[in-house]
C-alpha positions as CSV (number, residue, x, y, z in Angstrom):
1,X,0.0,0.0,0.0
2,X,1.4,3.4,-1.0
3,X,1.4,6.0,1.7
4,X,2.4,9.7,1.7
5,X,5.3,11.0,3.7
6,X,6.9,14.4,4.2
7,X,10.6,14.4,5.1
8,X,12.2,17.7,6.2
9,X,15.9,17.8,5.4
10,X,15.4,14.8,3.2
11,X,18.2,15.8,0.8
12,X,20.7,15.6,3.6
13,X,22.9,12.7,4.6
14,X,20.7,10.7,7.0
15,X,17.4,12.1,5.5
16,X,18.2,11.0,2.0
17,X,18.8,7.4,3.1
18,X,15.4,7.4,4.7
19,X,13.9,8.8,1.5
20,X,15.5,6.1,-0.5
21,X,14.1,3.4,1.9
22,X,10.6,4.9,1.6
23,X,10.8,5.2,-2.2
24,X,12.0,1.6,-2.5
25,X,8.9,0.5,-0.6
26,X,6.7,2.3,-3.2
27,X,5.6,5.2,-1.1
28,X,4.9,8.8,-2.2
29,X,7.5,11.0,-0.7
30,X,7.8,14.8,-0.6
31,X,11.1,16.4,0.7
32,X,11.2,19.9,2.1
33,X,14.9,21.1,2.1
34,X,16.6,24.4,1.7
35,X,19.6,22.6,0.1
36,X,22.0,24.4,2.4
37,X,23.6,21.0,3.3
38,X,21.4,18.8,1.2
39,X,21.8,17.8,-2.4
40,X,19.2,17.5,-5.1
41,X,21.2,14.7,-6.6
42,X,20.7,12.6,-3.5
43,X,16.9,12.3,-4.2
44,X,15.6,9.3,-6.1
45,X,13.5,9.8,-9.3
46,X,9.9,10.4,-8.5
47,X,10.5,12.2,-5.2
48,X,9.0,15.7,-5.0
49,X,11.4,18.4,-3.8
50,X,10.1,21.6,-2.2
51,X,13.1,23.8,-2.0
52,X,12.3,26.0,1.0
53,X,13.4,26.8,4.5
54,X,11.5,25.8,7.6
55,X,11.5,29.4,8.6
56,X,9.1,30.1,5.6
57,X,6.0,29.5,7.7
58,X,3.7,30.1,4.7
59,X,5.4,27.5,2.6
60,X,5.5,24.9,5.4
61,X,1.8,25.5,5.9
62,X,1.0,25.1,2.2
63,X,2.9,21.9,2.0
64,X,1.2,20.4,5.0
65,X,-2.2,21.6,3.7
66,X,-1.6,19.3,0.7
67,X,-2.3,16.2,2.8
68,X,-3.2,13.8,4.1
69,X,0.2,12.7,5.4
70,X,0.8,9.3,6.9
71,X,3.8,10.7,8.9
72,X,6.3,13.6,9.0
73,X,10.0,12.8,9.5
74,X,12.0,15.8,10.8
75,X,15.7,15.8,10.0
76,X,16.2,19.5,9.0
77,X,18.6,21.2,11.5
78,X,21.9,22.9,12.0
79,X,24.0,20.0,13.4
80,X,27.6,21.0,14.2
81,X,28.1,20.7,18.0
82,X,31.3,22.9,17.9
83,X,29.6,25.6,15.9
84,X,26.7,25.6,18.3
85,X,29.1,26.4,21.1
86,X,30.2,29.5,19.2
87,X,26.7,30.5,18.0
88,X,24.3,29.2,20.6
89,X,21.4,31.5,19.9
90,X,21.5,30.8,16.2
91,X,21.1,27.1,16.9
92,X,18.4,27.6,19.5
93,X,16.4,30.0,17.2
94,X,16.8,28.0,14.0
95,X,16.5,24.5,15.3
96,X,14.1,24.9,18.2
97,X,11.9,27.6,16.8
98,X,11.5,26.1,13.3
99,X,11.0,22.7,14.8
100,X,8.2,23.9,17.1
101,X,6.5,25.8,14.3
102,X,6.6,22.6,12.2
103,X,5.0,20.7,15.0
104,X,2.3,23.4,15.4
105,X,1.6,23.2,11.6
106,X,1.3,19.4,11.8
107,X,-1.3,19.6,14.6
108,X,-3.3,22.2,12.6
109,X,-3.3,20.0,9.4
110,X,-4.2,16.7,11.1
111,X,-0.9,14.9,11.0
112,X,-1.0,12.0,13.4
113,X,2.6,10.7,13.4
114,X,5.8,12.6,13.7
115,X,9.4,11.1,13.9
116,X,12.2,13.3,15.2
117,X,15.8,12.7,14.3
118,X,17.1,13.7,17.8
119,X,20.5,13.4,19.3
120,X,22.3,11.5,22.2
121,X,24.1,14.8,22.8
122,X,21.2,15.3,25.2
123,X,23.1,13.4,27.8
124,X,26.3,15.5,28.0
125,X,28.9,13.4,29.9
126,X,26.9,10.4,31.0
127,X,27.6,8.5,34.3
128,X,26.8,5.1,32.8
129,X,27.8,3.5,29.5
130,X,26.0,2.4,27.3
131,X,23.5,5.2,27.7
132,X,19.9,4.2,28.4
133,X,16.8,6.2,27.9
134,X,16.4,7.0,31.6
135,X,19.9,8.6,31.9
136,X,19.9,12.2,33.2
137,X,19.2,14.8,30.6
138,X,22.0,17.4,30.5
139,X,22.6,18.6,27.0
140,X,26.2,18.9,26.1
141,X,25.8,21.8,23.7
142,X,23.2,24.3,22.4
143,X,22.7,21.9,19.6
144,X,21.6,19.2,22.1
145,X,19.5,21.8,23.9
146,X,17.7,22.7,20.8
147,X,16.7,19.1,20.2
148,X,15.6,18.8,23.8
149,X,13.3,21.8,23.3
150,X,11.7,20.1,20.3
151,X,11.3,16.8,22.2
152,X,9.4,18.7,25.0
153,X,7.2,20.4,22.4
154,X,6.3,17.0,21.1
155,X,5.2,15.9,24.6
156,X,2.7,18.8,24.6
157,X,1.6,18.1,21.0
158,X,0.7,14.6,22.1
159,X,-1.1,15.6,25.3
160,X,-3.1,18.5,23.8
161,X,-3.6,17.4,20.2
162,X,-2.9,13.7,20.0
163,X,0.1,13.9,17.7
164,X,2.0,10.7,18.4
165,X,5.8,11.0,18.0
166,X,9.0,9.0,18.2
167,X,12.3,10.7,19.2
168,X,15.4,8.8,18.1
169,X,18.5,9.8,19.9
170,X,21.8,8.8,18.3
171,X,25.4,9.9,18.0
172,X,27.5,9.3,14.9
173,X,25.8,8.3,11.6
174,X,28.4,6.7,9.3
175,X,28.8,4.7,6.2
176,X,26.9,4.9,2.9
177,X,24.2,3.2,0.9
178,X,25.5,-0.3,0.3
179,X,24.4,0.0,-3.3
180,X,26.6,3.0,-3.8
181,X,23.7,5.4,-4.7
182,X,24.1,7.7,-1.7
183,X,26.9,8.8,0.6
184,X,28.2,11.5,2.9
185,X,29.0,14.9,1.3
186,X,29.3,17.7,3.9
187,X,30.9,21.2,3.5
188,X,32.7,21.5,5.8
189,X,33.2,17.8,6.6
190,X,33.6,17.3,10.4
191,X,33.0,13.5,10.8
192,X,35.9,11.3,11.6
193,X,35.4,8.4,9.2
194,X,35.2,10.5,6.0
195,X,38.0,12.7,7.2
196,X,40.2,9.6,7.8
197,X,39.3,8.1,4.4
198,X,40.1,11.4,2.6
199,X,43.4,11.6,4.5
200,X,44.3,8.0,3.4
201,X,43.4,8.8,-0.2
202,X,45.5,12.0,-0.1
203,X,42.6,14.3,-0.6
204,X,43.1,16.4,2.5
205,X,45.8,17.1,5.1
206,X,46.7,14.7,7.8
207,X,44.0,13.8,10.3
208,X,44.2,15.3,13.7
209,X,43.8,13.0,16.7
210,X,42.6,15.1,19.6
211,X,44.2,13.6,22.7
212,X,45.7,10.2,23.4
213,X,45.6,10.2,27.2
214,X,42.0,9.4,27.9
215,X,41.1,6.5,30.3
216,X,40.4,4.1,27.4
217,X,42.3,1.0,26.3
218,X,44.3,2.9,23.6
219,X,44.1,6.4,25.1
220,X,41.8,7.8,22.4
221,X,38.1,8.7,22.7
222,X,35.5,6.0,22.0
223,X,32.4,6.8,20.0
224,X,29.3,5.0,18.8
225,X,29.1,4.6,15.0
226,X,25.9,3.4,13.5
227,X,25.4,2.7,9.8
228,X,23.2,5.3,8.1
229,X,21.1,2.7,6.4
230,X,20.4,1.1,9.8
231,X,19.3,4.5,11.0
232,X,16.9,4.8,8.2
233,X,15.4,1.3,9.0
234,X,15.0,2.3,12.6
235,X,13.0,5.4,11.7
236,X,10.6,3.2,9.8
237,X,10.5,0.5,12.5
238,X,9.0,2.9,15.0
239,X,6.0,4.0,12.9
240,X,3.6,1.1,13.7
241,X,4.1,1.8,17.4
242,X,2.7,5.3,17.0
243,X,-0.8,3.9,16.5
244,X,-0.8,3.4,20.3
245,X,1.5,5.9,22.0
246,X,4.5,8.2,21.6
247,X,8.0,6.7,22.1
248,X,11.5,7.8,22.9
249,X,14.5,5.6,22.0
250,X,18.3,5.7,22.2
251,X,19.8,4.3,19.1
252,X,23.3,2.9,18.6
253,X,25.3,-0.2,17.9
254,X,25.8,-0.8,21.6
255,X,29.5,-0.9,21.2
256,X,32.0,1.9,20.5
257,X,35.2,2.3,18.5
258,X,38.2,4.4,19.4
259,X,39.8,7.0,17.2
260,X,42.8,4.7,16.7
261,X,40.4,1.8,15.8
262,X,38.8,3.9,13.1
263,X,42.2,4.9,11.7
264,X,43.2,1.2,11.7
265,X,40.0,0.1,10.0
266,X,40.3,2.8,7.3
267,X,43.9,1.7,6.6
268,X,42.8,-1.9,6.3
269,X,39.8,-1.2,4.1
270,X,41.6,1.2,1.7
271,X,45.0,-0.5,1.8
272,X,46.6,2.9,2.6
273,X,47.9,4.3,5.9
274,X,46.0,7.2,7.4
275,X,48.5,10.1,7.9
276,X,47.7,11.7,11.3
277,X,49.2,13.7,14.0
278,X,48.5,14.0,17.7
279,X,46.9,17.2,18.9
280,X,45.7,18.5,22.3
281,X,42.4,17.4,23.7
282,X,39.3,19.3,22.7
283,X,37.5,20.9,25.7
284,X,34.4,19.0,26.7
285,X,35.2,15.7,24.9
286,X,34.0,12.8,27.1
287,X,36.2,9.7,27.0
288,X,33.4,7.3,26.0
289,X,30.0,7.9,24.4
290,X,28.0,4.8,23.4
291,X,24.2,4.6,23.3
292,X,22.1,1.5,24.2
293,X,19.5,0.4,21.7
294,X,18.2,-2.4,23.9
295,X,14.7,-0.9,24.2
296,X,14.3,-0.2,20.5
297,X,15.4,-3.8,19.7
298,X,13.0,-5.3,22.2
299,X,10.0,-3.2,21.1
300,X,10.5,-3.2,17.3
301,X,12.7,-6.2,16.5
302,X,15.2,-3.8,14.8
303,X,18.8,-4.9,14.7
304,X,21.7,-3.3,12.8
305,X,22.6,-5.0,9.5
306,X,26.0,-3.4,9.5
307,X,27.2,-3.5,13.1
308,X,30.9,-4.0,12.3
309,X,33.2,-1.0,12.0
310,X,34.9,-2.5,8.9
311,X,31.5,-2.9,7.2
312,X,30.6,0.7,8.0
313,X,34.0,2.0,6.7
314,X,33.8,-0.2,3.6
315,X,30.6,1.4,2.4
316,X,31.9,4.9,3.2
317,X,35.2,4.3,1.4
318,X,33.4,2.8,-1.7
319,X,31.3,6.0,-1.9
320,X,34.3,8.3,-1.5
321,X,36.3,6.4,-4.1
322,X,33.5,6.5,-6.6
323,X,32.5,10.1,-5.9
324,X,35.7,12.1,-5.1
325,X,33.8,15.4,-5.5
326,X,30.7,14.0,-3.6
327,X,27.4,14.8,-5.4
328,X,29.4,17.4,-7.5
329,X,30.4,14.4,-9.6
């Protein structure tokens, strides 16, 4: 059965992988994206693109009025943690205000299901690893704070208007479509795996390793990497549950990888050493950040198809090798 979906930020990295998954299932998909970080070329044939900003309330209202919509998936956001520390109010205004206005418009146009691409940055420096849903909320940045504000707005949208929502909190999306159709193309690129791949391929300067004296087995930070296609599947897996109640899930592989492990994996996959140098720690970097997905697995049956670091790196490297200029190719 073909259903209609609206995906904000659907031309971006994670959003485009969800759009592809929806299109492959035969659904009718509309993407609302300002293309500031998204790419028109990332959208499959047959997907309608509305090139607009969420701040354009009249356009958002017009798109939602063209319903009915089975669900709205919300990815559109500023998402650089470091930048949010330099420009906190830009992040709070753009992310939180635009997200809340989108939720308001959804309630006015009878949308019944809403899935938020949230963040595990809500937990700051957690006391327990892996991080469960009941961990103390203490956003580690204005970016995390902005997502928390949207999550709270969704609580009230449910209580007052019956808008059922799922908030998916995760750390590091990584990898690329296994079929080679989509990949990661950011400007600037800030994610470790593509930076390490480009360093190995000689496309950028040596990689910086920020600190090697953390209380971890090899002294470098450990982070949770989850394949972007697995993320897309998780966003779909929660939809049936929204017929009954809103949900909040942490989402991760359940195991982390250190910076040195990523460097080693990239070297093994590409057959080239990753040139790198040791730099000072970055302020505020916790030693270990890994999210638990136990609740999501138990309630939806979702499991990652690409849990291994080498599998994640292999798909990312294949995309970078085939598309040295990203979607500009």
